[in-house]
ROTORLO-283911 format. One record per residue (C-alpha): residue in one letter; y, z, x. Coordinates in steps of 0.1 Angstrom, whole numbers, plus 5000, padded with zeros to 4 digits. Last residue first. Layout:
<nodes>
NODE   votor   north     up   east
NODE       A       Y      Z      X
...
</nodes>
This chain:
<nodes>
NODE   votor   north     up   east
NODE       G    0858   2695   3457
NODE       G    0885   2681   3435
NODE       E    0902   2714   3430
NODE       Y    0896   2713   3393
NODE       M    0859   2704   3398
NODE       R    0856   2731   3425
NODE       N    0862   2758   3399
NODE       E    0866   2788   3423
NODE       W    0844   2812   3403
NODE       K    0849   2848   3415
NODE       N    0856   2863   3380
NODE       Y    0831   2839   3365
NODE       W    0803   2852   3388
NODE       I    0811   2889   3380
NODE       M    0811   2881   3343
NODE       S    0778   2862   3347
NODE       I    0762   2891   3365
NODE       L    0774   2916   3339
NODE       L    0762   2894   3310
NODE       L    0729   2888   3326
NODE       G    0723   2926   3330
NODE       I    0735   2934   3295
NODE       I    0713   2906   3281
NODE       M    0684   2918   3302
NODE       V    0686   2953   3288
NODE       L    0688   2940   3252
NODE       S    0658   2917   3259
NODE       Y    0637   2945   3273
NODE       I    0644   2965   3241
NODE       A    0634   2936   3219
NODE       F    0603   2932   3241
NODE       L    0594   2968   3234
NODE       G    0598   2963   3197
NODE       S    0576   2932   3199
NODE       H    0549   2954   3215
NODE       V    0543   2972   3181
NODE       D    0530   2938   3168
NODE       S    0544   2926   3135
NODE       V    0567   2901   3153
NODE       T    0538   2889   3176
NODE       Y    0539   2852   3168
NODE       M    0577   2851   3166
NODE       L    0576   2866   3201
NODE       R    0568   2833   3218
NODE       V    0597   2813   3203
NODE       H    0627   2834   3211
NODE       W    0607   2847   3240
NODE       I    0610   2814   3258
NODE       T    0639   2822   3281
NODE       P    0623   2856   3289
NODE       L    0594   2840   3308
NODE       F    0573   2870   3320
NODE       D    0554   2875   3287
NODE       S    0544   2838   3288
NODE       M    0525   2845   3321
NODE       A    0499   2864   3300
NODE       G    0485   2831   3288
NODE       G    0507   2801   3294
NODE       L    0484   2777   3275
NODE       E    0478   2801   3247
NODE       T    0499   2780   3224
NODE       T    0533   2783   3205
NODE       G    0553   2798   3233
NODE       F    0538   2783   3264
NODE       L    0539   2746   3255
NODE       L    0566   2747   3228
NODE       S    0588   2771   3247
NODE       L    0583   2752   3280
NODE       L    0594   2720   3262
NODE       T    0624   2738   3249
NODE       N    0632   2752   3283
NODE       F    0631   2717   3298
NODE       S    0654   2703   3271
NODE       G    0678   2732   3274
NODE       F    0679   2727   3312
NODE       L    0688   2691   3307
NODE       V    0712   2699   3279
NODE       S    0731   2723   3302
NODE       T    0730   2699   3331
NODE       A    0744   2670   3311
NODE       L    0772   2691   3294
NODE       G    0790   2705   3324
NODE       F    0780   2717   3359
NODE       K    0797   2750   3366
NODE       L    0811   2759   3332
NODE       S    0782   2746   3312
NODE       L    0756   2761   3335
NODE       M    0773   2795   3335
NODE       Q    0777   2795   3297
NODE       F    0741   2783   3292
NODE       I    0728   2812   3311
NODE       P    0751   2837   3295
NODE       I    0739   2825   3260
NODE       L    0702   2823   3266
NODE       L    0695   2860   3263
NODE       L    0713   2860   3230
NODE       L    0684   2840   3216
NODE       T    0660   2869   3222
NODE       V    0681   2894   3203
NODE       L    0688   2870   3174
NODE       L    0651   2860   3170
NODE       L    0640   2896   3169
NODE       G    0666   2905   3143
NODE       G    0657   2874   3121
NODE       Y    0620   2880   3123
NODE       R    0622   2917   3116
NODE       L    0649   2914   3090
NODE       Y    0631   2886   3071
NODE       S    0599   2907   3072
NODE       G    0617   2937   3057
NODE       L    0632   2914   3030
NODE       S    0596   2906   3018
NODE       I    0596   2878   2993
NODE       A    0565   2864   2975
NODE       R    0568   2827   2969
NODE       D    0582   2804   2941
NODE       G    0607   2825   2922
NODE       I    0630   2830   2951
NODE       M    0616   2810   2981
NODE       F    0641   2782   2979
NODE       L    0671   2806   2979
NODE       L    0655   2824   3008
NODE       F    0656   2793   3030
NODE       V    0694   2789   3023
NODE       G    0699   2825   3032
NODE       S    0677   2824   3063
NODE       A    0695   2793   3076
NODE       V    0729   2809   3069
NODE       L    0720   2842   3084
NODE       I    0704   2827   3115
NODE       I    0733   2804   3122
NODE       V    0759   2831   3114
NODE       V    0744   2855   3139
NODE       V    0743   2827   3165
NODE       M    0780   2821   3158
NODE       G    0788   2857   3163
NODE       M    0770   2857   3196
NODE       L    0790   2826   3207
NODE       L    0823   2844   3199
NODE       L    0811   2875   3217
NODE       F    0801   2854   3248
NODE       Q    0835   2837   3249
NODE       S    0852   2871   3246
NODE       L    0831   2884   3275
NODE       F    0841   2854   3297
NODE       T    0878   2860   3289
NODE       W    0874   2898   3295
NODE       K    0859   2891   3329
NODE       R    0885   2866   3337
NODE       S    0912   2892   3333
NODE       V    0942   2877   3315
NODE       G    0968   2863   3338
NODE       S    0965   2828   3323
NODE       C    0953   2812   3356
NODE       L    0916   2808   3350
NODE       D    0917   2804   3313
NODE       Y    0946   2779   3315
NODE       V    0930   2760   3344
NODE       F    0898   2754   3325
NODE       Y    0893   2719   3339
NODE       G    0926   2706   3327
NODE       A    0928   2696   3291
NODE       Q    0894   2678   3292
NODE       R    0875   2708   3304
NODE       D    0894   2731   3281
NODE       P    0885   2709   3250
NODE       E    0848   2707   3263
NODE       Y    0842   2744   3266
NODE       L    0828   2748   3230
NODE       L    0810   2715   3233
NODE       P    0792   2729   3265
NODE       I    0781   2759   3243
NODE       F    0769   2738   3213
NODE       L    0746   2715   3233
NODE       S    0724   2740   3253
NODE       L    0728   2763   3223
NODE       S    0711   2736   3201
NODE       F    0680   2738   3222
NODE       G    0674   2775   3215
NODE       A    0684   2770   3179
NODE       I    0659   2742   3173
NODE       V    0630   2761   3189
NODE       G    0639   2794   3173
NODE       L    0644   2777   3138
NODE       I    0609   2762   3143
NODE       T    0594   2796   3150
NODE       Y    0615   2813   3123
NODE       F    0603   2789   3096
NODE       F    0567   2787   3109
NODE       L    0562   2825   3109
NODE       L    0582   2830   3077
NODE       E    0561   2806   3057
NODE       Q    0527   2818   3069
NODE       G    0512   2830   3037
NODE       M    0511   2795   3022
NODE       L    0519   2770   3049
NODE       I    0499   2741   3034
NODE       D    0512   2748   2999
NODE       S    0534   2716   2998
NODE       M    0563   2703   2978
NODE       R    0583   2735   2973
NODE       L    0576   2744   3010
NODE       Y    0590   2710   3021
NODE       V    0622   2715   3000
NODE       G    0627   2749   3017
NODE       F    0622   2735   3052
NODE       L    0647   2707   3044
NODE       S    0673   2731   3029
NODE       G    0671   2757   3057
NODE       F    0674   2729   3083
NODE       I    0704   2712   3066
NODE       I    0722   2745   3061
NODE       P    0714   2757   3096
NODE       S    0728   2724   3111
NODE       G    0760   2721   3090
NODE       L    0777   2753   3101
NODE       W    0776   2747   3139
NODE       M    0776   2710   3137
NODE       M    0807   2709   3116
NODE       R    0824   2735   3137
NODE       F    0817   2718   3170
NODE       P    0827   2683   3160
NODE       T    0861   2689   3177
NODE       R    0896   2692   3163
NODE       K    0895   2729   3154
NODE       T    0874   2740   3184
NODE       R    0904   2753   3203
NODE       L    0912   2777   3174
NODE       W    0879   2796   3181
NODE       R    0889   2803   3217
NODE       S    0922   2817   3205
NODE       Y    0904   2838   3179
NODE       I    0881   2853   3205
NODE       L    0910   2860   3229
NODE       K    0930   2876   3201
NODE       V    0901   2898   3191
NODE       M    0897   2910   3227
</nodes>
């Protein structure tokens, strides 16, 4: 499994993927930190707005980063190596998911770390709050990975970004306002934004558990799909 993950990582060497992946959270954390240094308008709600905006940006970014991860293989032969290498397709798909999960972890850690540097000495710091917000954001973002994996493999970059744009709009409308009402609780793809407003609520723990169960379910479904995927693009169909 480690070899599969490392092999996938090596394929991103000559692509803009790594620069975008590492640069984005550094830039975001820095810009938000500078803004807080210059303004007191968010006093007392720094973490709420930081992780809400991070959730919005990260949720959309996945729709772009995941297709970029697959792009070298698409250009090299429409995934023929992965599909015909002799390695179980299920393990191949799982290794891709684990790599992406690690990248999401790094994005949250880097953005939070940079943001924390700006907070030290200027605002009150509660590491417990950082862990709650960061942990809940991680779990809910992982829900999106199998979805974008399947969209990227089956339809490519345009469809993935289109769905990401629609879901981001949905997250802003239903996740940050009361427009969706109780219906928002039944839209798992916007939980990475919606639940930031209830992170201190006891129900957020339940939604974290729901998210973990759904991640496992989605991952199993997507692995089964990938194992049977015929790759019509490669066949010319």
